[in-house]
N, C-alpha and C positions, 0 to 999 in steps of 0.2 A: 401384787399384794400392796394395798395402800396402808397408810399409818393406822387407820381404825381397825383394819383386819389384823394387823400385826399386834396391836394392843389387845384385841379380843383373844387372839391365839395365846398371847402371853398370860392373860388372866386365866384362861382355861387350864393352862399348864400349871399355874401356881395354885389353883383351887383344887387340883387333884390330890388325892391322898398319896403321900409318898410310899414307895414300896417298902416292905419290912426289911430290916437289916438282919442278915444271918447272925445267930448268937455267937458263933465262934470267930466272927470277923475281928472283934476287938483284940482278942488274944493274938491272932495272926499279925495284926497291924503293930501291936506292941513288940512282938518278937522281931519283926522285920525292921522296925525303927531302932531297936537296941542293936541289932547287927549292923545296920547302916551307921549308927553312931560310933560303934567300935571301929569299923573300917575307917571312918573319917578321922577319928582320933589317932589311929595307927599311921595313917597317911600323913597327918600333920606332924607327928613325932619324927617320922622318917625324913620328911622334908627339912625339919629343923636340924636333924643330925647331918644330913647331906650339906646343908648350908654351913654348919659349923666346921665340918671336915674340909669343905672347899676353902673356907676362910683360913683355916690353919695351914692348908697346903699352899695357899697364896702367900701367907706371911713367911713360911719357911723358904719358899722360892725367892721372895723379895729380899730376905736377909742373906741368902747365899749368892744370888746373881747381882744384887745391887744395881738395878736398872737406872737409877738416878745418877750414878757416878759416871763421869765422862771416861771413855776407854782411853788407855794410853796411846800416844801417837805412834804409828807404825811407819810413817814416811821418812822421818829423819832420825838417824841414830843419835843418841846423846853424845856430845862432844866434851871430852874432859882433857885436861892437860894444857890449859891456857898458858 
């Protein structure tokens, strides 16, 4: 199929009358869209809640474990009584 044939086929398709849309299709699409929007909103809120809970858990762990502090030396006991 060369370019002219493809263009002619495309013109024939575009000149055809589009098929009629069922009358109840709009209501169904709106209902599905609203349901999809509710699910997306719920998922977004759950992800924010999970992120906040993980942040709080990390902060509590960091304050209790203090990973930035050097651990005390275990190799040499402290010598007192000079």
